[in-house]
N, C-alpha and C positions, 0 to 999 in steps of 0.2 A: 772152217770146220765143215766137214761133210756130214750130212744126215739124210735119211729117207723119210718122207712123209707121204701119206695118202691124202690126196685132195680130190674132192668130187670133180668129175669131168667138166661139168658146167662151170664150176668156179675156176678151174684151171684155164678153160677157154677164155673166160672173162679177164682173168689176170694177164694172160698172154696178150690179149687185145689191148688192154690198158697200158701194159708195158710198151707195146709197139707204138701206141699213140704218144707216149711220153718219150719215145726214142731212148729207152733204157733196157737193159737186159732183164729177163724174167728173174734171174737170181737177185739182181739189185732191187727190183720191184718187191719181191717177196721179203727180202731182208728189211727193207724200209717199212713194209706193212706190218711185219712182226714187231719191229722196234717201236713203231707208233702205237700198236695195240698194248704192248707191255708198258710203255710210258703212260698211256691213258689209264691203265689199270692202277698204276701207282698213284696217280693224281686222284683217282676216284677213292682209293683206300684212304688217302690222307684227308680228303674232303669229308669222308664218312666219319673219321675220327674227330675232326674238328666240329662237325655238326653235333655229335653226341656230347662233346665237351661243352659246347655252347649251351646245350640244354640244361646244364647243371649250374649255370651262373647264379640262379636264384638261391642256391644253397650257400653262397659265399658268406652271408651274414650269419646264418645258422652255424656254419663251421667256425666262424670267429667266436661266436657265443660259447660253443662247446669247448673250444680251445681255452677260452678265458676261465671257464669253470674248472677244467682240468688243471690249469696253472694255479688257480686259487687253492684247490684241494691239495695238490702236491706241495705247494708252498707252505701250507699249514702242517703237513706231515713232518717236514724238516725242522720245525720250530720246537 
């Protein structure tokens, strides 16, 4: 797919130089750089979700206690 992006001159010069060092085309270098960035963003988002979920572990016993109370009350309503 073709697209047009504006890249600061200094960044483009560095990208061209690095692509030349790696003996790959600028197109390949940019595609790999974007893919790497997108992949790391997805990993960071997943890590962030897991970090927050881990902080709620201490509520496990409280959740069980509340669920038992609800079950007890609803059980009595049906009798």
